[in-house]
C-alpha positions as CSV (number, residue, x, y, z in Angstrom):
1,M,106.3,-32.1,-90.8
2,N,103.6,-31.0,-88.2
3,K,103.6,-32.9,-85.0
4,Q,100.4,-34.8,-84.0
5,R,98.6,-32.7,-81.4
6,V,97.4,-34.6,-78.3
7,L,95.2,-33.2,-75.6
8,V,96.2,-34.5,-72.1
9,G,93.7,-34.4,-69.3
10,M,95.8,-32.8,-66.6
11,S,94.6,-33.3,-63.0
12,G,97.7,-31.7,-61.4
13,G,98.8,-35.1,-60.1
14,V,101.9,-37.1,-60.9
15,D,100.2,-39.5,-63.4
16,S,98.9,-36.9,-65.8
17,S,102.1,-34.9,-65.4
18,A,104.1,-38.0,-66.4
19,V,101.9,-38.4,-69.4
20,C,102.7,-34.9,-70.6
21,L,106.4,-35.6,-70.3
22,L,106.3,-39.0,-72.0
23,L,104.3,-37.8,-74.9
24,Q,106.6,-34.8,-75.4
25,E,109.6,-37.2,-75.5
26,Q,107.8,-39.3,-78.0
27,G,107.4,-36.4,-80.4
28,Y,103.8,-35.3,-79.9
29,E,102.7,-31.7,-79.5
30,V,101.1,-31.8,-76.1
31,V,98.2,-29.6,-75.2
32,G,96.9,-29.6,-71.6
33,A,93.3,-29.4,-70.3
34,T,92.0,-29.5,-66.8
35,L,88.4,-30.4,-66.0
36,H,86.8,-28.2,-63.4
37,M,84.0,-30.5,-62.3
38,W,83.0,-29.9,-58.7
39,S,85.0,-27.4,-56.7
40,S,83.3,-24.1,-55.7
41,E,86.6,-22.3,-55.9
42,E,87.3,-20.5,-59.2
43,E,90.8,-21.9,-59.2
44,P,91.3,-24.8,-56.8
45,P,94.8,-26.0,-56.1
46,F,94.7,-28.8,-58.6
47,I,94.1,-26.4,-61.4
48,T,96.9,-24.1,-60.2
49,D,99.3,-27.1,-60.1
50,A,98.3,-28.2,-63.6
51,R,98.7,-24.7,-65.0
52,Q,102.1,-24.3,-63.4
53,L,103.3,-27.6,-64.9
54,A,102.0,-26.6,-68.3
55,N,103.9,-23.4,-68.1
56,R,107.1,-25.2,-67.1
57,L,106.7,-27.6,-70.0
58,G,105.9,-24.8,-72.4
59,I,102.5,-26.2,-73.5
60,E,99.1,-24.7,-73.9
61,H,96.8,-25.2,-71.0
62,H,93.0,-24.9,-71.0
63,I,90.4,-25.1,-68.3
64,I,87.1,-26.9,-69.1
65,D,84.4,-25.8,-66.7
66,I,81.7,-28.5,-66.6
67,R,80.6,-27.9,-63.0
68,K,77.0,-27.3,-64.0
69,E,76.7,-30.4,-66.1
70,F,78.6,-32.4,-63.5
71,R,76.2,-31.4,-60.7
72,E,73.1,-31.9,-62.8
73,G,74.4,-35.3,-64.0
74,V,76.9,-37.1,-61.9
75,I,76.1,-35.6,-58.5
76,A,72.3,-35.6,-58.9
77,S,72.4,-39.2,-60.0
78,F,74.7,-40.2,-57.1
79,I,72.2,-38.7,-54.6
80,D,69.2,-40.2,-56.5
81,E,70.7,-43.7,-56.4
82,Y,71.2,-43.6,-52.6
83,M,67.7,-42.3,-52.2
84,R,66.5,-45.3,-54.2
85,G,68.3,-47.6,-51.8
86,R,71.1,-48.4,-54.3
87,T,74.9,-48.1,-54.1
88,P,76.1,-46.0,-57.0
89,N,79.5,-45.9,-58.7
90,P,79.8,-42.3,-60.0
91,C,83.2,-42.8,-61.7
92,V,81.7,-45.4,-64.1
93,M,79.0,-42.9,-65.2
94,C,81.3,-39.9,-65.2
95,N,84.0,-41.3,-67.4
96,P,82.1,-41.8,-70.7
97,N,79.4,-39.2,-70.3
98,F,81.4,-36.3,-68.8
99,K,85.2,-36.7,-68.7
100,W,85.7,-38.2,-72.2
101,K,82.9,-36.2,-73.7
102,A,84.3,-32.9,-72.5
103,L,87.9,-33.8,-73.4
104,L,87.1,-35.0,-76.9
105,E,85.0,-31.9,-77.6
106,C,87.8,-29.7,-76.5
107,A,90.3,-31.8,-78.5
108,D,88.2,-31.3,-81.6
109,K,88.1,-27.5,-81.2
110,L,91.9,-27.3,-80.6
111,G,92.8,-29.5,-83.6
112,C,94.0,-32.5,-81.5
113,T,93.6,-35.9,-83.0
114,K,93.8,-37.8,-79.7
115,I,93.3,-37.4,-76.0
116,A,95.5,-39.0,-73.3
117,T,95.0,-39.6,-69.6
118,G,97.0,-41.1,-66.7
119,H,94.9,-44.2,-66.2
120,Y,96.8,-47.4,-65.6
121,V,95.2,-49.4,-68.4
122,N,96.0,-50.5,-72.0
123,I,94.0,-50.4,-75.2
124,I,94.3,-53.3,-77.7
125,Q,92.8,-53.3,-81.2
126,E,91.7,-56.7,-82.5
127,N,89.5,-57.6,-85.5
128,G,88.5,-53.9,-85.8
129,K,87.4,-53.6,-82.2
130,Y,89.1,-51.8,-79.3
131,F,89.4,-53.5,-75.9
132,I,90.6,-52.2,-72.6
133,E,93.1,-54.4,-70.8
134,E,94.4,-54.3,-67.2
135,G,97.4,-52.1,-66.6
136,G,100.9,-53.4,-65.8
137,D,100.6,-52.2,-62.2
138,G,98.0,-54.5,-60.7
139,T,97.7,-52.3,-57.6
140,K,96.7,-49.3,-59.7
141,D,94.7,-51.0,-62.5
142,Q,91.6,-48.9,-63.3
143,S,90.0,-51.0,-66.0
144,Y,87.0,-51.7,-63.9
145,F,85.9,-48.1,-64.1
146,L,86.3,-47.7,-67.9
147,W,83.9,-50.4,-69.3
148,G,81.4,-47.7,-70.3
149,L,83.7,-46.1,-72.8
150,S,82.5,-46.3,-76.4
151,Q,84.4,-47.7,-79.4
152,E,84.7,-44.2,-80.8
153,Q,86.1,-42.8,-77.5
154,L,88.6,-45.6,-77.2
155,S,89.8,-45.1,-80.8
156,K,90.8,-41.6,-79.9
157,T,92.5,-42.3,-76.5
158,L,96.0,-42.9,-75.5
159,F,97.0,-44.5,-72.1
160,P,100.8,-43.9,-72.0
161,L,101.2,-45.3,-68.4
162,G,99.4,-48.6,-69.2
163,R,102.5,-50.8,-69.0
164,M,104.3,-48.9,-66.3
165,I,104.5,-49.4,-62.5
166,K,103.5,-46.4,-60.3
167,S,106.8,-46.4,-58.4
168,D,108.7,-46.2,-61.8
169,V,106.5,-43.3,-62.8
170,K,107.4,-41.4,-59.6
171,Q,111.1,-42.2,-60.1
172,M,111.0,-41.0,-63.6
173,M,109.5,-37.7,-62.5
174,R,112.2,-37.3,-59.9
175,E,114.9,-38.0,-62.4
176,R,113.5,-35.3,-64.7
177,G,113.4,-32.7,-61.9
178,F,109.7,-32.8,-61.0
179,E,110.2,-33.8,-57.3
180,S,107.1,-32.0,-56.0
181,S,104.9,-33.8,-58.5
182,A,106.4,-37.2,-57.6
183,N,105.8,-36.6,-53.9
184,K,102.2,-35.4,-54.1
185,S,99.7,-37.4,-52.1
186,E,96.8,-38.9,-54.0
187,S,93.3,-39.9,-53.2
188,M,91.5,-43.0,-54.5
189,E,88.1,-41.7,-53.2
190,I,85.2,-40.1,-55.0
191,C,86.4,-36.7,-56.1
192,F,83.5,-34.7,-54.7
193,I,83.2,-36.5,-51.4
194,E,85.4,-34.8,-48.8
195,K,84.5,-36.9,-45.7
196,D,82.1,-39.8,-46.4
197,Y,79.0,-40.2,-48.5
198,R,76.6,-40.0,-45.5
199,T,77.9,-36.5,-44.6
200,F,77.6,-35.6,-48.3
201,L,73.9,-36.7,-48.3
202,R,73.2,-34.8,-45.2
203,Q,74.6,-31.7,-46.8
204,N,72.7,-32.1,-50.0
205,V,69.3,-33.7,-49.1
206,E,67.3,-31.3,-47.0
207,G,65.8,-32.8,-43.9
208,I,67.2,-36.3,-44.6
209,D,67.6,-37.2,-40.9
210,E,64.2,-35.9,-39.9
211,R,62.5,-37.7,-42.8
212,Y,64.2,-41.1,-42.6
213,S,65.6,-41.7,-39.1
214,G,63.5,-44.0,-37.0
215,G,62.8,-46.5,-39.7
216,F,63.3,-50.2,-38.7
217,F,65.8,-52.9,-39.1
218,V,63.8,-56.1,-39.9
219,D,64.7,-59.7,-40.2
220,K,64.0,-62.0,-43.2
221,L,60.4,-62.5,-42.0
222,G,59.8,-58.8,-41.7
223,K,60.0,-58.8,-37.8
224,R,61.2,-55.5,-36.4
225,L,64.6,-55.7,-34.7
226,G,65.2,-52.0,-33.8
227,Q,65.4,-48.6,-35.3
228,H,68.0,-47.3,-37.7
229,K,69.2,-43.9,-38.8
230,G,67.6,-43.9,-42.2
231,Y,67.9,-46.3,-45.1
232,P,70.1,-44.1,-47.4
233,F,72.9,-44.5,-44.8
234,Y,73.3,-48.2,-45.4
235,T,74.7,-50.4,-48.1
236,I,74.3,-54.1,-49.1
237,G,76.8,-56.2,-47.2
238,Q,77.4,-53.6,-44.5
239,R,78.3,-55.1,-41.1
240,K,80.0,-52.4,-39.1
241,G,78.2,-49.3,-37.8
242,L,74.8,-50.9,-37.6
243,E,74.6,-50.1,-33.9
244,I,72.3,-53.0,-33.1
245,A,73.1,-56.0,-30.9
246,L,71.5,-59.3,-32.0
247,G,73.8,-61.8,-30.4
248,H,75.4,-62.7,-33.7
249,P,77.0,-60.9,-36.7
250,A,74.4,-59.2,-38.8
251,Y,74.7,-57.9,-42.4
252,V,72.5,-55.6,-44.5
253,I,70.9,-57.9,-47.1
254,K,68.2,-55.7,-48.5
255,I,67.1,-52.1,-48.5
256,N,63.4,-51.0,-49.0
257,P,63.2,-47.2,-49.6
258,L,59.4,-47.2,-49.8
259,K,59.0,-48.7,-46.3
260,N,62.3,-47.2,-45.0
261,T,63.4,-50.6,-43.8
262,V,66.8,-52.2,-43.7
263,K,66.7,-56.0,-43.8
264,L,69.4,-57.8,-41.8
265,G,70.6,-61.4,-42.1
266,K,73.6,-63.7,-41.8
267,E,76.6,-63.8,-44.0
268,E,75.2,-66.7,-46.1
269,D,72.1,-64.6,-46.8
270,L,74.3,-62.3,-48.9
271,L,75.1,-65.0,-51.5
272,S,73.7,-65.0,-54.9
273,S,74.5,-67.2,-58.0
274,T,72.5,-65.0,-60.4
275,L,73.1,-61.4,-61.5
276,T,70.8,-59.1,-63.5
277,L,72.4,-56.3,-65.4
278,T,71.0,-53.2,-67.2
279,E,72.6,-50.4,-69.3
280,C,75.1,-53.0,-70.7
281,K,77.9,-52.2,-73.1
282,I,79.6,-55.2,-74.6
283,V,82.5,-54.9,-77.1
284,D,81.8,-58.3,-78.7
285,E,78.7,-60.3,-77.6
286,A,80.1,-63.5,-79.0
287,L,82.8,-63.4,-76.3
288,L,80.1,-63.7,-73.6
289,S,79.9,-67.4,-74.3
290,S,83.6,-67.9,-73.7
291,P,84.4,-70.7,-71.2
292,N,87.0,-68.3,-69.7
293,L,84.6,-65.5,-69.0
294,V,84.6,-64.0,-65.4
295,V,82.8,-61.1,-63.9
296,R,83.8,-58.7,-61.1
297,I,81.1,-56.9,-59.1
298,R,83.3,-54.5,-57.3
299,Y,86.7,-52.7,-57.9
300,R,89.5,-55.2,-57.4
301,G,87.0,-57.7,-56.2
302,T,87.0,-61.4,-56.6
303,P,86.5,-62.5,-60.3
304,Y,83.6,-65.0,-60.4
305,K,83.5,-67.6,-63.2
306,V,80.4,-67.1,-65.5
307,S,78.5,-70.2,-66.4
308,S,76.0,-68.5,-68.8
309,V,74.9,-65.1,-70.0
310,I,71.3,-64.7,-71.3
311,P,69.8,-61.6,-72.9
312,E,66.7,-60.5,-70.8
313,D,64.5,-57.4,-70.6
314,N,66.9,-54.9,-72.2
315,G,69.7,-56.4,-70.1
316,L,71.6,-59.6,-69.2
317,K,70.9,-62.4,-66.8
318,V,74.3,-63.8,-65.6
319,S,74.6,-67.2,-63.9
320,L,77.7,-67.8,-61.8
321,T,79.5,-71.1,-61.1
322,D,80.1,-70.0,-57.5
323,A,77.8,-67.6,-55.6
324,A,78.9,-64.0,-55.2
325,S,78.6,-62.2,-51.9
326,A,77.0,-58.8,-51.3
327,V,75.6,-58.0,-54.8
328,A,74.8,-54.3,-54.5
329,P,72.3,-52.8,-56.9
330,G,73.8,-49.7,-58.6
331,Q,77.3,-51.1,-58.7
332,S,79.1,-52.3,-61.9
333,A,79.5,-55.8,-63.0
334,V,82.5,-56.0,-65.4
335,F,83.3,-58.9,-67.7
336,Y,86.9,-60.1,-68.3
337,I,88.6,-62.8,-70.3
338,G,92.1,-62.9,-68.8
339,N,93.1,-59.3,-68.4
340,R,90.8,-58.0,-71.1
341,V,87.6,-56.1,-70.5
342,I,84.7,-57.5,-72.6
343,G,82.1,-55.1,-71.3
344,G,79.9,-54.5,-68.3
345,G,76.6,-53.4,-66.9
346,I,74.8,-52.0,-63.9
347,L,73.6,-54.4,-61.2
348,R,69.8,-54.3,-60.8
């Protein structure tokens, strides 16, 4: 009997390496593929690490070069969002439109029926629909970033680490003789940002300082309070790094790219009991009326109880029982019932 072939997205890190081992032990024929998305090096260290592990495991390894598509899609959108005064979440866009798309296309060409990744989430099928559920390790749960995956993509995906704890994954790798993989450091930051997003914008938007520095901080009435370094360098809810003394704590409450102004206010000015979402993907719209529905507006953020969800202008208007703080346009709002993701959308 031929073994089922599964394509594993190999990043060179401990999680995807553990996935390869687990699937081999479960009887799958594992094929490795590493996405080359952003590095200017022809073979950056993470690709070398993935290739060496594949050789050690005796599995095929392929490199999928999508640097052009990634720059034209994810990175260009990331820059454009900040230039529109918004706060993007590039991973949410990248997952369905680039990572999964590229892996599934490669899997199809190589005769693999499934793909697998090292995300700490689970997939549940119920009433013919696929749902993502939070992973067993609450400190590593990545369900917030995956709400955009389609039903077809979920139907062809395995998450072997979904019920595991990160420390157990590392211990497993040590016990199997993969000490170096278990001890590798990992980054939770955006993959193409080496320092911080402000430095990245300066490197990729010509003349950004000259064009936008000298704009004004304003209060809620529009009164000028002082000059800032340029609206793209601020985000909703920001308090630190404003470099302006007002005699009381000040927070960014609104950004106006057309006027190059950054509105400051008090902490209570950040509160909002209504969310407006666009680009929504909902697994089962009937569940939006559940009395147990909550929404998160940032990764590992406070879950806010939802009182109503109303379709509106190609999106959703969401009312909250308690006001949320620092609702940043461009970020994701993700609906949950218990530990199950119902869907999500982009904050407008």
